[in-house]
Backbone bond lengths (Angstrom), bond angles and torsions (degrees), N, CA, C in turn:
res aa  C-N    CA-C-N  psi(-1)  N-CA   C-N-CA  omega(-1)  CA-C   N-CA-C  phi
1 M - - - 1.465 - - 1.522 109.66 -
2 V 1.324 116.40 136.39 1.460 121.56 179.38 1.524 109.66 -68.70
3 K 1.315 116.56 130.74 1.463 121.13 178.39 1.522 109.02 -91.51
4 I 1.323 116.04 103.49 1.458 122.54 -177.38 1.521 108.15 -147.62
5 E 1.299 116.58 154.87 1.463 123.11 -178.13 1.537 110.54 -54.68
6 D 1.334 116.61 143.29 1.464 122.35 -168.05 1.528 114.66 -58.08
7 S 1.337 117.81 -42.46 1.468 119.07 -177.68 1.532 111.04 -66.76
8 W 1.326 116.52 -34.45 1.461 120.33 175.71 1.528 110.69 -71.44
9 R 1.325 117.31 -37.19 1.461 120.00 176.98 1.534 110.11 -58.61
10 K 1.308 115.35 -43.86 1.459 120.05 179.80 1.526 111.01 -64.31
11 A 1.332 116.61 -42.78 1.467 121.09 -177.75 1.524 112.54 -69.04
12 L 1.337 116.16 -31.72 1.467 120.43 -170.40 1.527 113.53 -112.63
13 Q 1.313 118.07 8.15 1.465 120.17 -174.27 1.518 112.50 -54.90
14 S 1.326 116.69 -38.42 1.467 119.32 -179.08 1.521 111.67 -62.37
15 E 1.351 117.78 -30.68 1.467 120.51 177.35 1.519 111.24 -71.57
16 F 1.316 116.48 -40.92 1.466 120.12 -178.42 1.526 111.82 -61.89
17 D 1.331 116.44 -25.72 1.460 120.93 -177.58 1.528 113.12 -87.23
18 K 1.324 117.79 -9.45 1.464 120.62 -176.20 1.525 111.42 -78.40
19 A 1.322 114.91 153.60 1.461 121.09 -175.51 1.521 112.44 -58.79
20 Y 1.354 117.69 -40.31 1.463 119.59 -177.27 1.523 111.39 -62.48
21 F 1.347 116.95 -36.38 1.466 119.64 -178.19 1.525 110.58 -75.03
22 V 1.314 116.89 -37.91 1.465 120.55 175.42 1.532 109.56 -60.21
23 E 1.332 116.57 -41.23 1.467 121.24 178.24 1.530 110.98 -67.02
24 L 1.330 116.50 -37.51 1.466 121.36 178.12 1.531 110.11 -60.70
25 V 1.316 116.21 -48.46 1.469 120.62 179.71 1.521 110.83 -62.43
26 S 1.317 116.20 -41.05 1.459 120.52 178.53 1.526 110.84 -62.43
27 F 1.326 116.56 -40.79 1.467 120.88 178.46 1.529 110.82 -61.86
28 L 1.335 116.74 -44.40 1.465 120.27 179.62 1.525 110.99 -62.68
29 H 1.327 116.81 -39.11 1.472 120.32 177.17 1.531 110.93 -63.07
30 S 1.324 116.09 -39.73 1.470 119.56 -179.89 1.523 111.05 -69.38
31 E 1.327 116.91 -36.38 1.462 121.07 175.85 1.528 110.22 -60.46
32 K 1.321 114.83 -47.34 1.466 119.64 -179.52 1.523 111.06 -64.03
33 A 1.327 116.25 -41.46 1.465 120.58 -178.60 1.527 111.83 -64.55
34 S 1.332 116.01 -28.51 1.463 120.12 -179.40 1.526 112.78 -83.74
35 G 1.342 116.40 -3.01 1.453 120.85 179.45 1.514 114.51 89.16
36 T 1.313 116.92 6.14 1.466 120.79 177.73 1.526 109.92 -67.30
37 V 1.327 116.71 133.04 1.469 121.13 177.53 1.523 108.43 -84.35
38 I 1.325 115.53 124.30 1.461 122.02 -177.86 1.523 109.50 -120.04
39 Y 1.326 115.30 140.45 1.470 121.11 175.56 1.527 109.05 -119.00
40 P 1.350 116.83 149.41 1.458 127.06 -8.34 1.524 110.86 -73.43
41 P 1.333 118.15 173.33 1.467 120.42 176.09 1.529 110.21 -56.50
42 G 1.330 115.92 149.53 1.462 121.49 -174.95 1.518 116.23 -44.32
43 P 1.342 119.34 -48.96 1.463 120.08 -178.18 1.536 114.03 -65.86
44 Q 1.342 117.09 -12.50 1.469 119.78 -178.24 1.525 113.45 -104.55
45 I 1.321 117.92 0.76 1.470 119.74 -177.54 1.529 111.19 -58.22
46 F 1.339 116.83 -39.67 1.466 120.98 -179.52 1.533 111.95 -105.67
47 R 1.322 116.21 27.37 1.470 121.12 -177.35 1.531 112.31 -59.03
48 A 1.323 117.69 -38.87 1.470 120.40 -179.65 1.521 110.89 -59.25
49 F 1.325 116.02 -37.99 1.470 120.92 -179.21 1.528 111.11 -75.39
50 D 1.325 115.71 -38.44 1.464 119.63 -178.32 1.527 111.68 -64.95
51 L 1.324 117.21 -34.39 1.465 121.18 -178.17 1.525 112.96 -84.75
52 C 1.324 116.90 -15.78 1.467 120.68 -172.88 1.528 109.10 -138.34
53 P 1.325 117.58 84.65 1.467 120.83 -178.19 1.528 113.01 -56.67
54 F 1.315 115.04 156.17 1.466 121.92 -174.71 1.527 112.86 -52.38
55 D 1.322 116.60 -45.83 1.464 119.69 -175.47 1.525 112.94 -82.19
56 K 1.330 117.53 -1.45 1.469 121.46 179.38 1.526 112.53 -103.26
57 V 1.332 117.24 -7.42 1.467 120.12 -176.91 1.529 110.39 -63.84
58 K 1.331 115.28 131.94 1.466 122.08 173.59 1.527 111.22 -114.59
59 A 1.327 114.76 -34.38 1.462 120.33 -176.06 1.524 108.96 -143.89
60 V 1.330 115.70 153.78 1.458 122.11 178.14 1.528 108.27 -126.88
61 I 1.333 116.49 124.75 1.466 121.56 171.72 1.515 107.00 -109.46
62 L 1.324 116.21 115.27 1.459 120.84 -172.43 1.528 111.65 -97.70
63 G 1.310 115.28 120.89 1.460 121.98 171.70 1.516 109.47 -103.41
64 Q 1.336 116.84 -177.42 1.456 119.48 -175.50 1.517 112.75 -108.90
65 D 1.333 117.08 -52.95 1.459 121.98 -168.95 1.520 108.25 -142.17
66 P 1.330 119.36 142.67 1.468 119.29 175.85 1.532 111.41 -63.27
67 Y 1.320 115.76 154.76 1.466 119.93 172.05 1.529 108.51 -60.16
68 H 1.332 116.57 144.16 1.468 120.03 -173.66 1.523 113.41 -111.60
69 G 1.342 117.15 11.53 1.455 120.79 176.36 1.518 111.54 -96.98
70 P 1.315 117.80 157.55 1.467 121.49 -179.42 1.532 112.38 -57.12
71 G 1.325 115.96 131.67 1.457 121.20 173.56 1.506 116.43 75.87
72 Q 1.328 118.48 4.93 1.464 120.20 -176.81 1.530 113.31 -91.97
73 A 1.326 116.41 -56.87 1.469 120.38 -173.73 1.525 111.14 -66.04
74 M 1.335 115.45 135.36 1.463 120.91 -179.70 1.526 111.74 -137.80
75 G 1.335 116.51 16.35 1.453 120.54 175.89 1.504 115.54 85.64
76 L 1.331 117.59 6.82 1.459 122.94 179.14 1.522 108.61 -125.34
77 S 1.313 117.87 130.26 1.459 119.94 -179.13 1.524 110.66 -60.58
78 F 1.322 115.63 135.80 1.463 126.33 177.57 1.526 114.84 70.43
79 S 1.321 119.04 -9.84 1.465 122.78 -174.21 1.521 111.53 -94.05
80 V 1.336 115.59 144.45 1.466 121.94 170.43 1.525 107.77 -131.90
81 P 1.338 117.78 160.27 1.469 120.52 179.89 1.536 112.03 -61.86
82 D 1.307 115.01 161.83 1.469 121.30 -175.11 1.520 113.91 -59.17
83 N 1.325 117.46 -29.31 1.465 119.78 -176.17 1.523 112.89 -88.11
84 V 1.326 116.91 8.27 1.468 122.21 -179.52 1.525 109.09 -111.93
85 P 1.330 118.69 134.60 1.469 120.37 178.08 1.530 110.69 -60.48
86 P 1.331 117.86 141.18 1.465 119.59 179.75 1.525 111.04 -63.21
87 P 1.325 118.10 130.66 1.462 121.16 176.62 1.535 111.59 -64.07
88 P 1.332 117.54 162.54 1.472 120.69 -175.66 1.520 114.51 -55.91
89 S 1.329 117.76 -41.15 1.472 118.98 -179.80 1.523 111.30 -63.55
90 L 1.323 116.99 -39.56 1.458 120.44 -179.87 1.523 110.60 -67.76
91 K 1.317 117.16 -38.07 1.464 120.30 175.45 1.529 110.18 -57.42
92 N 1.323 116.85 -42.09 1.463 120.22 -179.64 1.526 111.61 -69.99
93 I 1.318 116.93 -33.96 1.472 119.81 174.85 1.524 109.53 -61.50
94 F 1.328 116.42 -44.16 1.466 119.98 179.67 1.533 111.00 -64.26
95 K 1.324 117.53 -39.21 1.469 120.79 178.06 1.525 110.76 -61.01
96 E 1.320 116.08 -41.48 1.457 119.57 -179.80 1.530 110.79 -67.93
97 I 1.311 117.79 -39.23 1.465 120.43 177.08 1.523 110.32 -60.94
98 E 1.312 116.07 -45.35 1.469 120.24 -179.61 1.519 111.04 -60.84
99 S 1.324 116.53 -43.19 1.461 121.12 179.78 1.527 111.74 -69.37
100 D 1.312 115.75 -42.23 1.463 121.68 -175.72 1.525 111.72 -70.29
101 L 1.316 116.48 -45.15 1.466 120.45 -172.15 1.524 113.91 -104.02
102 G 1.336 117.08 -7.39 1.459 120.02 179.70 1.513 113.17 66.61
103 I 1.332 115.95 36.21 1.462 120.98 179.85 1.520 109.15 -122.79
104 S 1.321 116.14 165.65 1.460 121.15 177.18 1.526 109.46 -103.46
105 M 1.308 115.62 130.47 1.455 120.84 175.91 1.522 108.71 -93.34
106 S 1.325 115.93 145.55 1.465 120.34 -178.16 1.523 111.83 -74.93
107 G 1.336 116.08 -18.40 1.445 120.10 -173.52 1.517 112.24 88.02
108 R 1.327 116.45 -0.29 1.460 121.31 178.73 1.530 108.96 -63.75
109 P 1.338 118.38 121.89 1.461 120.12 -171.67 1.526 115.33 -88.53
110 N 1.331 116.96 -4.18 1.456 121.70 -179.47 1.536 108.82 -84.62
111 L 1.323 116.28 115.62 1.465 121.06 -173.33 1.525 113.58 -96.51
112 E 1.317 117.57 18.27 1.464 120.08 179.38 1.529 111.50 -58.76
113 G 1.315 117.12 -28.89 1.459 120.81 178.65 1.518 112.49 -63.73
114 W 1.314 117.27 -31.65 1.465 120.37 173.70 1.525 110.37 -72.64
115 A 1.331 115.99 -44.55 1.467 120.41 -178.05 1.524 111.38 -58.79
116 S 1.319 116.66 -40.10 1.469 120.39 -177.35 1.527 111.85 -70.18
117 Q 1.336 117.03 -13.88 1.472 121.20 177.27 1.527 112.55 -96.81
118 G 1.325 117.27 -0.03 1.454 118.99 178.11 1.514 115.26 108.90
119 V 1.335 117.36 17.16 1.463 120.56 175.75 1.525 108.30 -98.31
120 L 1.323 116.60 111.24 1.461 120.95 177.66 1.526 108.34 -80.63
121 L 1.320 116.13 111.32 1.462 122.53 -177.92 1.525 107.79 -94.30
122 L 1.319 114.89 84.39 1.462 122.60 -166.78 1.520 111.76 -102.48
123 N 1.316 116.09 121.52 1.463 120.39 167.32 1.521 109.01 -87.80
124 A 1.327 117.07 142.87 1.460 120.89 178.48 1.523 111.17 -67.24
125 V 1.325 116.20 -31.72 1.465 123.20 175.71 1.526 106.38 -117.02
126 L 1.313 118.09 131.42 1.465 120.23 -169.76 1.522 115.04 -99.03
127 T 1.337 117.96 -7.48 1.460 120.33 177.81 1.526 109.91 -140.32
128 V 1.339 115.26 164.05 1.469 121.19 178.80 1.526 108.82 -157.82
129 R 1.319 116.74 150.16 1.459 120.18 172.20 1.523 109.74 -77.66
130 Q 1.318 116.09 147.76 1.461 120.73 176.99 1.529 110.21 -55.00
131 A 1.336 114.93 130.89 1.465 123.54 174.05 1.527 113.64 63.35
132 Q 1.337 117.04 17.12 1.467 120.22 179.73 1.532 109.84 -131.39
133 P 1.325 117.80 80.77 1.467 120.29 -178.33 1.527 111.83 -56.41
134 A 1.321 114.83 140.89 1.472 123.52 178.18 1.532 113.21 64.69
135 S 1.329 117.74 15.80 1.463 121.00 -176.56 1.523 113.40 -68.53
136 H 1.340 118.28 -19.50 1.463 121.13 177.43 1.531 111.56 -111.40
137 S 1.309 116.75 20.39 1.464 118.88 -176.15 1.523 112.87 -74.22
138 G 1.351 117.39 -13.13 1.451 119.23 -177.64 1.513 115.35 -109.66
139 I 1.330 117.45 17.43 1.469 118.82 -173.31 1.530 113.50 -103.02
140 G 1.340 118.02 1.31 1.464 120.18 175.92 1.513 116.17 118.86
141 W 1.320 117.22 -6.01 1.467 119.31 -178.01 1.528 112.33 -61.27
142 Q 1.340 117.47 -39.45 1.467 118.34 -177.56 1.524 111.40 -62.44
143 R 1.310 116.65 -37.36 1.470 119.42 177.47 1.524 110.05 -61.61
144 F 1.317 115.89 -41.14 1.466 120.54 179.25 1.526 111.63 -66.12
145 T 1.334 117.29 -49.32 1.475 119.33 -176.07 1.526 111.87 -73.28
146 D 1.334 117.72 -26.43 1.470 119.11 171.29 1.524 110.05 -61.17
147 E 1.328 116.22 -39.24 1.465 120.06 178.62 1.525 111.04 -68.27
148 V 1.335 117.20 -34.55 1.466 120.78 174.94 1.525 109.94 -58.66
149 I 1.332 116.18 -48.23 1.461 120.73 -179.85 1.528 110.41 -63.66
150 R 1.323 116.38 -43.17 1.460 120.87 -179.19 1.528 111.29 -63.06
151 K 1.327 116.44 -42.43 1.471 120.69 179.36 1.525 111.08 -61.78
152 L 1.327 115.70 -45.29 1.462 119.38 178.81 1.531 110.74 -61.40
153 S 1.319 115.98 -42.02 1.463 120.04 -179.96 1.518 111.73 -63.23
154 E 1.332 116.60 -40.85 1.458 120.70 -174.20 1.525 114.08 -82.15
155 E 1.334 116.65 -32.07 1.467 119.56 -170.50 1.524 114.54 -108.81
156 R 1.326 117.12 -9.07 1.467 120.91 176.58 1.529 108.89 -117.98
157 D 1.324 116.20 164.83 1.462 120.85 178.21 1.521 110.23 -126.42
158 N 1.314 114.55 150.58 1.475 122.87 171.12 1.529 113.16 56.17
159 L 1.331 115.80 48.66 1.454 121.16 171.86 1.525 109.46 -95.19
160 V 1.326 115.45 160.71 1.460 121.54 175.84 1.526 108.01 -110.53
161 F 1.324 116.34 124.38 1.465 121.94 176.14 1.522 108.83 -108.28
162 L 1.334 116.18 118.15 1.461 121.40 -179.89 1.524 108.03 -101.75
163 L 1.316 116.35 110.98 1.459 123.20 -174.11 1.528 109.13 -113.24
164 W 1.312 116.04 109.44 1.469 121.86 -174.95 1.521 110.26 -113.83
165 G 1.312 116.23 120.20 1.455 121.10 -179.93 1.513 111.79 91.81
166 N 1.326 115.82 161.67 1.462 120.68 -173.77 1.513 113.06 -61.55
167 Y 1.325 116.90 -37.91 1.463 118.84 -178.51 1.531 110.63 -63.49
168 A 1.328 116.60 -50.58 1.465 120.20 179.38 1.532 111.08 -62.03
169 R 1.314 116.23 -38.87 1.463 120.02 -178.12 1.525 111.88 -66.23
170 S 1.317 116.71 -23.91 1.466 119.95 178.74 1.527 111.69 -67.71
171 K 1.333 116.69 -14.76 1.467 120.86 -179.65 1.529 112.26 -85.10
172 R 1.323 116.91 -1.39 1.460 120.53 -178.35 1.527 111.98 -55.86
173 E 1.343 115.92 -34.48 1.463 120.17 -176.52 1.522 113.04 -65.48
174 L 1.324 117.24 -14.53 1.462 121.47 179.06 1.524 112.41 -85.49
175 I 1.326 116.77 -8.74 1.467 122.25 -170.48 1.523 110.73 -112.71
176 D 1.314 116.43 134.11 1.463 122.40 176.95 1.532 108.49 -81.14
177 S 1.326 116.03 104.72 1.469 120.21 -175.40 1.527 112.55 -71.24
178 S 1.330 117.25 -12.36 1.470 119.12 177.17 1.525 111.72 -80.89
179 R 1.333 115.98 -14.90 1.471 120.81 -178.50 1.517 112.88 -110.93
180 H 1.332 116.67 -15.55 1.462 120.18 -172.12 1.525 111.00 -137.82
181 C 1.315 115.25 164.04 1.466 122.68 176.71 1.526 108.39 -97.80
182 I 1.321 117.01 123.53 1.456 122.28 178.11 1.527 108.61 -111.91
183 L 1.323 115.89 118.43 1.465 121.85 179.43 1.527 108.07 -111.22
184 E 1.324 116.73 123.08 1.455 121.66 -177.77 1.529 110.68 -117.86
185 A 1.328 115.37 143.61 1.468 120.75 177.98 1.517 108.80 -158.15
186 A 1.324 115.15 171.27 1.460 120.34 171.67 1.518 109.47 -64.34
187 H 1.316 116.49 162.30 1.457 121.05 178.00 1.529 109.42 -69.39
188 P 1.350 117.74 144.80 1.477 119.64 178.79 1.522 114.12 -71.47
189 S 1.305 118.69 -4.12 1.466 121.06 178.36 1.521 111.78 -57.81
190 P 1.338 118.13 142.81 1.468 120.59 173.89 1.528 112.82 -56.75
191 L 1.333 117.25 -22.06 1.464 120.34 178.72 1.527 111.74 -63.95
192 A 1.344 116.39 -20.18 1.467 120.76 177.80 1.527 111.79 -82.82
193 R 1.333 116.33 1.29 1.469 123.05 173.69 1.531 112.90 54.86
194 G 1.332 115.43 41.61 1.458 119.73 173.12 1.506 115.59 83.77
195 A 1.334 117.58 4.78 1.466 119.77 -177.37 1.528 112.63 -66.12
196 F 1.331 116.52 -19.20 1.470 120.92 178.28 1.520 111.98 -71.60
197 F 1.331 115.81 -30.66 1.457 120.17 -173.62 1.536 111.26 -66.69
198 G 1.327 114.16 138.33 1.459 120.49 -179.65 1.517 114.03 92.45
199 C 1.341 117.72 2.23 1.472 119.32 -179.71 1.523 111.93 -70.16
200 R 1.317 116.89 -28.11 1.466 123.44 177.89 1.538 112.71 56.44
201 H 1.310 115.31 34.36 1.469 119.21 -177.27 1.520 113.75 -66.00
202 F 1.304 117.79 -25.53 1.459 120.14 -174.34 1.525 111.19 -76.44
203 S 1.315 116.86 -40.83 1.464 119.15 174.50 1.527 110.88 -72.42
204 K 1.328 116.75 -36.40 1.470 119.85 179.03 1.528 110.72 -64.93
205 A 1.325 116.02 -40.90 1.464 119.50 178.12 1.521 110.59 -61.03
206 N 1.323 116.34 -46.37 1.464 119.30 -178.81 1.521 112.27 -67.30
207 D 1.326 117.25 -37.91 1.469 120.01 176.97 1.529 110.34 -59.14
208 Y 1.321 116.00 -42.19 1.467 120.27 -179.81 1.523 111.20 -66.55
209 L 1.336 116.65 -43.41 1.459 119.95 179.66 1.533 111.09 -62.07
210 V 1.314 116.52 -45.13 1.468 120.57 179.72 1.530 110.16 -62.07
211 K 1.319 115.68 -42.22 1.472 120.57 179.29 1.520 111.22 -58.12
212 H 1.321 116.27 -30.37 1.465 120.58 -178.56 1.533 111.66 -106.03
213 D 1.330 114.77 29.22 1.471 122.69 171.34 1.526 113.53 60.51
214 K 1.318 115.70 36.87 1.457 120.68 175.61 1.526 109.53 -116.03
215 T 1.323 115.45 150.35 1.461 120.31 178.54 1.527 109.42 -68.75
216 P 1.338 118.17 129.10 1.465 119.87 179.45 1.529 112.01 -66.66
217 I 1.301 115.69 161.92 1.468 121.81 178.57 1.528 108.79 -82.82
218 N 1.313 116.66 132.78 1.470 120.99 169.25 1.528 106.79 -85.86
219 W 1.327 115.73 100.56 1.463 120.61 -175.60 1.515 113.54 -77.64
220 Q 1.320 117.32 -11.79 1.457 120.43 -176.41 1.530 110.61 -74.50
221 L 1.309 116.05 128.80 1.462 120.58 -179.95 1.523 110.35 -111.24
């Protein structure tokens, strides 16, 4: 049985019963049995869901693939544990927050504080082999996380979806724009040559939440 927070289990039970998901779990078991190192550790694969129950979600930040280096991936998109230096994309996210909101970020790379406020830090693919980026992108995770996005769009109202980069932006078609706020920008990676800067997504997200009588996110860590 998949170990995931109860409200998400209820929302996604039909997916867990489908053949593709059973095959996905079987594949992960075979990877582990063969000695392949997979990130994040098993108990953290559904960490984003465990920290942010279905009915508590206010915003979704969509990533693509877990970090594939030792000690980095923790089940939350863009987040790494406190004892790990913030990756370049996260540094740029913090720079944009500072510019947008006029606040100082501590540089703390653990984003659990956002998750506990209702920010679902969702990677499209939830596992990866060590040192092999996108190595689990073809095993069924995208089908599962597409359904996560679709469920949120259909069963919740007035959420904010932050889609950064072409891959994340391709998920726009899963979201009902008449019911939710969709914010799109370039990826925060340095490879985007600063195109992410100036998007002001953090103030825009909070403005939308306040407009719809929801408590804004305290982005300061």
